ZAKOLVO-966864 format. One line per field, with one value per atom (N, C-alpha, C): residue number from 1; residue in three letters; chain; atom name; x, y, z. Coordinates in steps of 0.02 Angstrom, whole numbers, plus 50000, padded with zeros to 5 digits. Layout:
ZAKOLVO-966864
nr	c(NUM;...) $
rest	c(Ala;...) $
kette	c(A;...) $
atom	c(CA;...) $
u	c(X;...) $
v	c(Y;...) $
w	c(Z;...) $
This chain:
ZAKOLVO-966864
nr	c(1;1;1;2;2;2;3;3;3;4;4;4;5;5;5;6;6;6;7;7;7;8;8;8;9;9;9;10;10;10;11;11;11;12;12;12;13;13;13;14;14;14;15;15;15;16;16;16;17;17;17;18;18;18;19;19;19;20;20;20;21;21;21;22;22;22;23;23;23;24;24;24;25;25;25;26;26;26;27;27;27;28;28;28;29;29;29;30;30;30;31;31;31;32;32;32;33;33;33;34;34;34;35;35;35;36;36;36;37;37;37;38;38;38;39;39;39;40;40;40;41;41;41;42;42;42;43;43;43;44;44;44;45;45;45;46;46;46;47;47;47;48;48;48;49;49;49;50;50;50;51;51;51;52;52;52;53;53;53;54;54;54;55;55;55;56;56;56;57;57;57;58;58;58;59;59;59;60;60;60;61;61;61;62;62;62;63;63;63;64;64;64;65;65;65;66;66;66;67;67;67;68;68;68;69;69;69;70;70;70;71;71;71;72;72;72;73;73;73;74;74;74;75;75;75;76;76;76;77;77;77;78;78;78;79;79;79;80;80;80;81;81;81;82;82;82;83;83;83;84;84;84;85;85;85;86;86;86;87;87;87;88;88;88) $
rest	c(Met;Met;Met;Glu;Glu;Glu;Gln;Gln;Gln;Leu;Leu;Leu;Cys;Cys;Cys;Pro;Pro;Pro;Arg;Arg;Arg;Cys;Cys;Cys;His;His;His;Glu;Glu;Glu;Gln;Gln;Gln;Gln;Gln;Gln;Val;Val;Val;Ala;Ala;Ala;Lys;Lys;Lys;Ser;Ser;Ser;Ser;Ser;Ser;Thr;Thr;Thr;Ser;Ser;Ser;Asn;Asn;Asn;Ala;Ala;Ala;Gly;Gly;Gly;Arg;Arg;Arg;His;His;His;Ala;Ala;Ala;Gly;Gly;Gly;Leu;Leu;Leu;Ile;Ile;Ile;Gly;Gly;Gly;Leu;Leu;Leu;Leu;Leu;Leu;Ile;Ile;Ile;Ala;Ala;Ala;Asn;Asn;Asn;Ser;Ser;Ser;Ala;Ala;Ala;Ala;Ala;Ala;Ser;Ser;Ser;Tyr;Tyr;Tyr;Asn;Asn;Asn;Cys;Cys;Cys;Pro;Pro;Pro;Ala;Ala;Ala;Cys;Cys;Cys;Gly;Gly;Gly;Lys;Lys;Lys;Ile;Ile;Ile;Pro;Pro;Pro;Leu;Leu;Leu;Ala;Ala;Ala;Glu;Glu;Glu;Phe;Phe;Phe;Pro;Pro;Pro;Glu;Glu;Glu;Glu;Glu;Glu;Phe;Phe;Phe;Gln;Gln;Gln;Ser;Ser;Ser;Gly;Gly;Gly;Val;Val;Val;Lys;Lys;Lys;Arg;Arg;Arg;Lys;Lys;Lys;Arg;Arg;Arg;Thr;Thr;Thr;Leu;Leu;Leu;Ser;Ser;Ser;Ile;Ile;Ile;Leu;Leu;Leu;Gly;Gly;Gly;Ala;Ala;Ala;Ala;Ala;Ala;Gly;Gly;Gly;Val;Val;Val;Phe;Phe;Phe;Ala;Ala;Ala;Leu;Leu;Leu;Ile;Ile;Ile;Ile;Ile;Ile;Val;Val;Val;Leu;Leu;Leu;Leu;Leu;Leu;Phe;Phe;Phe;Val;Val;Val;Arg;Arg;Arg;Glu;Glu;Glu;Met;Met;Met;Met;Met;Met) $
kette	c(A;A;A;A;A;A;A;A;A;A;A;A;A;A;A;A;A;A;A;A;A;A;A;A;A;A;A;A;A;A;A;A;A;A;A;A;A;A;A;A;A;A;A;A;A;A;A;A;A;A;A;A;A;A;A;A;A;A;A;A;A;A;A;A;A;A;A;A;A;A;A;A;A;A;A;A;A;A;A;A;A;A;A;A;A;A;A;A;A;A;A;A;A;A;A;A;A;A;A;A;A;A;A;A;A;A;A;A;A;A;A;A;A;A;A;A;A;A;A;A;A;A;A;A;A;A;A;A;A;A;A;A;A;A;A;A;A;A;A;A;A;A;A;A;A;A;A;A;A;A;A;A;A;A;A;A;A;A;A;A;A;A;A;A;A;A;A;A;A;A;A;A;A;A;A;A;A;A;A;A;A;A;A;A;A;A;A;A;A;A;A;A;A;A;A;A;A;A;A;A;A;A;A;A;A;A;A;A;A;A;A;A;A;A;A;A;A;A;A;A;A;A;A;A;A;A;A;A;A;A;A;A;A;A;A;A;A;A;A;A;A;A;A;A;A;A;A;A;A;A;A;A;A;A;A;A;A;A;A;A;A;A;A;A) $
atom	c(N;CA;C;N;CA;C;N;CA;C;N;CA;C;N;CA;C;N;CA;C;N;CA;C;N;CA;C;N;CA;C;N;CA;C;N;CA;C;N;CA;C;N;CA;C;N;CA;C;N;CA;C;N;CA;C;N;CA;C;N;CA;C;N;CA;C;N;CA;C;N;CA;C;N;CA;C;N;CA;C;N;CA;C;N;CA;C;N;CA;C;N;CA;C;N;CA;C;N;CA;C;N;CA;C;N;CA;C;N;CA;C;N;CA;C;N;CA;C;N;CA;C;N;CA;C;N;CA;C;N;CA;C;N;CA;C;N;CA;C;N;CA;C;N;CA;C;N;CA;C;N;CA;C;N;CA;C;N;CA;C;N;CA;C;N;CA;C;N;CA;C;N;CA;C;N;CA;C;N;CA;C;N;CA;C;N;CA;C;N;CA;C;N;CA;C;N;CA;C;N;CA;C;N;CA;C;N;CA;C;N;CA;C;N;CA;C;N;CA;C;N;CA;C;N;CA;C;N;CA;C;N;CA;C;N;CA;C;N;CA;C;N;CA;C;N;CA;C;N;CA;C;N;CA;C;N;CA;C;N;CA;C;N;CA;C;N;CA;C;N;CA;C;N;CA;C;N;CA;C;N;CA;C;N;CA;C;N;CA;C;N;CA;C;N;CA;C;N;CA;C;N;CA;C;N;CA;C) $
u	c(51750;51752;51713;51668;51617;51646;51630;51654;51624;51592;51576;51605;51554;51599;51617;51684;51723;51695;51658;51640;51582;51513;51454;51438;51495;51475;51399;51342;51317;51289;51321;51311;51375;51374;51421;51433;51514;51553;51528;51525;51549;51600;51620;51681;51651;51656;51638;51640;51587;51606;51652;51681;51730;51723;51759;51750;51754;51720;51701;51765;51818;51886;51922;51903;51929;51894;51812;51786;51798;51830;51819;51902;51952;52022;52037;51981;51992;51993;52018;52030;52092;52147;52194;52163;52132;52099;52072;52011;51983;52010;52066;52097;52130;52149;52187;52158;52088;52028;51996;51975;51964;51999;52073;52135;52113;52096;52096;52038;51988;51922;51939;51883;51872;51835;51824;51757;51714;51646;51586;51544;51514;51474;51405;51348;51283;51272;51299;51281;51344;51380;51456;51502;51485;51515;51596;51629;51682;51727;51760;51800;51886;51922;51985;52019;52051;52080;52107;52126;52190;52123;52055;52019;51988;52015;51963;52043;52033;52039;52099;52181;52232;52229;52181;52166;52140;52081;52045;52112;52140;52180;52245;52258;52311;52275;52220;52181;52178;52158;52133;52184;52252;52327;52334;52325;52355;52294;52249;52204;52228;52242;52258;52324;52394;52438;52424;52391;52380;52332;52292;52262;52301;52344;52406;52447;52473;52506;52483;52402;52371;52360;52354;52369;52442;52479;52541;52564;52524;52530;52494;52422;52405;52419;52448;52495;52571;52608;52659;52636;52586;52556;52545;52514;52480;52532;52602;52662;52696;52671;52719;52698;52631;52597;52599;52609;52622;52676;52733;52808;52785;52770;52768;52745;52681;52634;52679;52725;52755;52825;52838;52900;52868;52805;52786;52786) $
v	c(51575;51566;51560;51593;51546;51524;51469;51454;51398;51418;51360;51298;51261;51199;51184;51153;51159;51121;51060;51023;51019;51053;51055;51146;51197;51283;51281;51246;51277;51289;51223;51212;51263;51277;51310;51247;51248;51181;51219;51159;51155;51129;51168;51119;51079;50999;50946;50957;50918;50942;50910;50934;50889;50818;50780;50725;50724;50683;50671;50679;50650;50649;50709;50761;50826;50876;50860;50914;50872;50818;50782;50809;50819;50835;50900;50937;51004;51062;51136;51160;51145;51106;51098;51041;50988;50953;50981;51025;51054;51086;51145;51206;51130;51075;51022;51010;50965;50953;50996;51018;51094;51098;51119;51134;51060;51000;50935;50927;50940;50957;50947;50926;50931;50951;50967;51025;50972;50980;50943;50994;50955;50995;50944;50980;50933;50891;50914;50878;50817;50840;50803;50769;50786;50741;50794;50744;50766;50798;50833;50862;50891;50864;50883;50958;50971;51029;51051;50994;51030;51034;51003;51031;51118;51145;51215;51257;51310;51358;51413;51399;51424;51457;51533;51573;51555;51519;51468;51410;51378;51345;51380;51438;51473;51493;51526;51552;51495;51432;51366;51356;51349;51326;51381;51462;51482;51488;51472;51463;51400;51345;51267;51297;51322;51329;51386;51453;51486;51442;51391;51337;51312;51291;51219;51273;51311;51383;51397;51409;51411;51374;51318;51238;51237;51255;51240;51301;51354;51410;51391;51366;51357;51311;51246;51200;51231;51279;51299;51345;51391;51414;51370;51330;51275;51237;51218;51204;51265;51318;51404;51380;51387;51412;51336;51294;51240;51237;51253;51266;51311;51371;51439;51405;51387;51358;51307;51282;51218;51267;51315;51361;51387;51419;51456;51404) $
w	c(50301;50253;50212;50193;50141;50074;50047;49986;49935;49883;49841;49832;49839;49819;49754;49740;49689;49639;49642;49608;49570;49602;49609;49580;49608;49590;49615;49672;49685;49762;49809;49875;49899;49960;50000;50048;50050;50093;50175;50205;50272;50306;50376;50402;50448;50423;50463;50544;50576;50622;50696;50747;50774;50807;50810;50845;50899;50942;51024;51044;51016;51042;51078;51005;50994;51044;51094;51113;51206;51205;51256;51286;51257;51270;51263;51288;51316;51283;51302;51240;51198;51220;51187;51137;51138;51095;51040;51062;51027;50957;51008;50946;50877;50922;50863;50832;50848;50804;50787;50770;50732;50695;50675;50631;50583;50588;50564;50543;50523;50513;50437;50400;50327;50310;50257;50224;50186;50187;50172;50149;50070;50010;50024;50062;50054;49994;49940;49879;49859;49856;49836;49895;49945;50006;50026;50062;50082;50025;50048;49992;49991;49969;49985;49973;50010;50031;49951;49910;49858;49795;49808;49742;49757;49822;49820;49785;49779;49734;49773;49773;49806;49841;49832;49895;49952;49940;50001;50011;49989;50013;50054;50041;50095;50148;50162;50202;50248;50227;50278;50306;50274;50311;50338;50340;50376;50460;50442;50509;50551;50514;50549;50586;50529;50576;50640;50645;50680;50745;50749;50799;50813;50790;50810;50863;50828;50885;50936;50938;50987;51054;51017;51055;51105;51062;51086;51143;51122;51186;51238;51235;51294;51333;51320;51349;51379;51345;51393;51443;51403;51475;51540;51515;51576;51599;51581;51615;51643;51639;51647;51709;51704;51780;51831;51805;51858;51874;51840;51883;51926;51903;51969;52035;52022;52089;52123;52094;52120;52179;52137;52175;52220;52218;52281;52357) $
């Protein structure tokens, strides 16, 4: 989702990179860390989500929710596969 900075209206905002902890925690950690990432403007720095237009906020919230649900789904799938493996 491309969005201009709500402060300077000149630069495109970019999502901040995920932390090393998120990368080292595997797929589930990466999904959760990516959903919590903030947005940064090259000129203005970190921009809170509340400063963006409502349609951008709702899109970000929807993507974050789907990312968290995806992480929970992957975790549940791993648990089910481990349980099935133990039953064999």
